[in-house]
N, C-alpha and C positions, 0 to 999 in steps of 0.2 A: 504493500500500500504506500503510495506517495502522498504525503500530506500537502495541504495548501500553505505553502511557505513563500513569503515575499522576500525581496532583496535585502531586507533588514533583519531577517531571521524570525519574524513574527509568524506564528503558526495559527491558522484560522480554523477554529472548531465550532463557531457559532454562526449558523445560517439564518438569515431573515428572509422569509419567502412572502412576497406580496401576492395576494390572491385576487385583488381587484384594485382599480384606481378609483372606483366609485365611493362616494360617501354621502350619508344622509344628514350631515351637518355642513355648515359653511363658516367654519371658524375664521375669524379675521386674520389670524397669523398664518393661515394655510391657503385659503382660496378666496376668490371674489364672491360677492353675494349671488351672482347668477350662476355660480358653479363653473365647471370646465367642460371641455369637449372630451367625453370619455373614450377610452380605447375601443375600437371596433371588436366585437366578440371574436371573430376569426383570428385576431392577433393574440388573444389571451391563451396561455397554456391551458390545456385540458387537464382534468383530474389525472388521467393516465400519464400525461407528460410530467406533471408535477411529481407524482409518485416515482416515476422513473428517475428524474433528475435528483430528487432528494435521496433516493435509494443509492445512486452513484455516490452522492456526497457521504453518506454514512458508511457504505461498504468500502469505497475506494479512496476516500479523501480525508477521513478522520473527523468528519462532522459528528458531534455528539449532542448538540442542542439545536433545535429548530423552532423558530418563532414565526407564527403566521401573522401577517400584518396586512394592511391595505394602503390607501383607502380604508374602507371599513370592511374587515373580513367577514363579519356576520351577514353581509349582503351577498356573499358567494353562495349560490345554490348548491345544495348537497354538501355543505360544510361538515356536518356531523359524520357522514360516510367517509369523506376525505380524511378527517382526523383519524378515524378508525383504521384506514388503510396505512397512514403514516405511522400510527402506533404499532402496526404489525411488522414494520421493517426490522431487519436484523443486521447489525445490532440496533436495538430500539433506541431512538433518540429521546432526549428530554423535550417534551412538546409543550410550548406555551403559545399564548395568543394575546395580541395587543388590540384593544377595541375601545370604541367610544362608549360602550355599555348599552346603547340603545338596542333593545331586543335580546339582551343577554339574559334577562329574567326568564325568558321562554325556553332557552336552550342550554342553560348552564349545566343542568343535571345530565342532559343527553351528551354534552361535550365531555363531561367528566367520565361518564360511562363508556364513551368511545375511546378514552385513553389520554385526553388532554390533562396535563399536570397542573397548570395554573394559568392565571390571566393577569394582564396589566390593563387597567381601565383609566382612561383620561377623565379628569375632573378638575376643572379650573376654578370653580366657584360653588358655593353653597346657596347663593342668592338667585332666585328665579329671574329677576330683572337683569342681573349681570350675565347670567347664562344666555339669555336671549341676545344681549348686546354682543357677547363674544361669539356665540355659535349660530346666531341668527335663526334659531329654532327654539321653541318652548318645550324642551325635553328633559329638564333636570330631574323630574320625578322618575322617568324611565331609567336614567343613569344610576340613581340611588337605589332603585329596585334591583338593577343588575348587579350592583355591588353586594347587596344582601344575598341575592340568589347564588352568586359565585362563592361566597363564604359558606353558605349552607350546603353547597354541592361538594365542598372540599377542594376547590380549586385554589389552594392556599400555598404560600402566603399570597393573598390578593394584594397586588401592588397598585398604587394610585399614582398616576403621572399628572403633575400640575405645572403649567407655565404661568408665571406671574408677569403681568404687563403693567408698566407704570401708569398710575392714575386710572386704572381700570379695575383690577382685582388684587393689587399688591397689598391692600389693607387686610386681606383675608388669610395671610400666612398662618397666623396662630389659630384662627378659627378652623382652618382645614386640618392642621396638625391635631388639634384636640378632637375633632370629629373622627379622624382615623385612629387615634389612640384609644378612644372609647369603644371602637368596634373591632379592634385587632387588625386593622388594615396597615399596610406598609406604605407610607407616603414618600414620594420622591419629587423634589422640585427640579425642573429642567430649565436652564437658561434658554431664552428664545433664540432660535438659530435662523440664519438666512436661507430659508427653504420654502418661502411662500411663493405662490404662483405669480403674484403681482410684482415680485422683486422690489418690495417696498420696505424691507427690513431696515430698521433704524436702531443702531446700537444704543441710542439715548433712551429708548423706550424699554430696553431690556433690563430686568432686575438681575443684578449680578449675584454670584454665590456669596460674596462678602455681605451684600445687602440682605440676602435671605438669612444668613447667620445672625446678623444684627437684629432682625425682626424676631427670630425664634428665641434667642437667648435673653430676651426681655422677660420671658416667663419660664423658660426651661434651661436646665444645664445640659449641654451637649458635649459628649466625650467621644473623640474619634475612635472608630473601630480600626485596630491596627492593620489587619490584613485586608487588602483590597483586591489583589490579583488583577485580572483583566476587566473587572466590573466597571461599567461607566459611572456608577454612583460612588461618591464618597459618603460612607455611612457613619452615623453618629448615634451612640446610645443616648436615649432621652431620659434624663434624670436617673442615670445609673442603669437603665435597661430593665427588662430585656427588650423593650420596644426600641425601634430605631427609626431614624428619618434619614433620607438620602438627598444629596444634591448632585445633579449632573451638570457640571460646569464646562460644557463643551467649548465655550467661547473663551472664558477667562482663565480656565485651568485645563487646557487640552490634555487628553489622556491617550493621544495617538500612539505613543511609544509602546503601549501594552495592548493595543487593539487586536482582537481576535475575531472580528466580525466580517462577514461577506454577505452580499445581498443578491437575491434573485428577483427581478421584477416580474410583474404579472404577465408581461409579454416575452419572458424568457431571456432577459439580458442580465449578465453578471456585472455587478458594480462592486469594485473592491474597496470603495470608501463611500460613505454617505454623501460626501461633497465632490465625488469624482466628476470630471467633465467627459470622460470616455466610458464606454460600455463594451462588453464582449458578448456577441450573439451566440447563444446556445440553441435557440429555437429553430433557426434555419437549418443547421446541420442535423439536429435531432429529427426534423421532419423530412430531411433528405436521406435518412437512413444511416446516419453515423452510428458506430458501435459505442458501447459503454466506455471502452478504453479511449476512443477518440474524443468523446465528450469530456471525459475526465482530464485528458491532456489539455484541451482547450481551457478548461476551468483553471488548471494549474497555471497556465500561461497568463490568464487574466489576473490572477492574484499576484504572480511574480512581479508584475510591473507597478505594484502599489507604491504610492509616494510616501515619504516619511511622515507627513502630517497634512491636515486639511488646509492650512495656509490662510485662515480667515484674517489674520493680522497682517498678511503680506499685501503690500500696495497693489500687486498684480492679481489678487484674488478675484475670481469671477464666480458668481453664484451658479449652481448647476442649472442647466436648461430645464430639467424636469423639476416640478414641485414635489414636496414631501409626499403628497397623496399618490403620485405616480411612481415614487421610488420605493416606498415601503419603509417602515420605521426600524 
């Protein structure tokens, strides 16, 4: 087996698989109010194609964690069956899913029964009016119901992803943390990244990791968890633990040197970095009859050329042409 190793010696074992670019929210930091032009259905990988490529990843390339993303992956038809097929791969990968939580209450138990290990749910606010302002949809109650259902189904630890935006929801940091602590949820704050479809990211609106820490330590004592490994979040024990809170500081504290993630888009493109400007096509050779060995070698070549870091602070940095909804988280 030849692992996915780049020119800097980083070994990639964490695969993010986008199942669709469609989403049922219109979050201001992701896409415009009118939405986007979705990928045509024939361009999307089929279930069989996804299972084959992920299978190559776990058998031939050392992938041991697979996260299903979007867009909104719950919009993918047949998701539960697909999860079951991925859970049946040998060796079996650790399967997780990142979702906005809408519709999760209906399928959480079915996903758990099919073999999903846990979920990450996006939640930026606990206030209905702010939710509407951020997501342009009145669906906060559905997200909260989804969180409860995920916990009840054993999809734990249920992780909550929060993006704070200046003068919008940045006053809710403590409120969100206390909500998660009360329910045994694992909260992670994420610095807003330049991945919106409008290319309107403004660093001045981003709440930094240092600012988040300042907000939280007003009411809680935070102690760094010493072992981080390749995890994107810096975790802190809250008031001595065992509960933790995480901060993903992709912009102000890049963790590129330890990155072990690679992405497969819904239309079958390998992205070796979230901020990559180039992609490597697996769909075309797959549909042309390429063997597993040939596809694996193309995948290795795609990862081998990964850059040292995302370069957000470099004057020459250019935002990816694809928005986050089309890349996959």
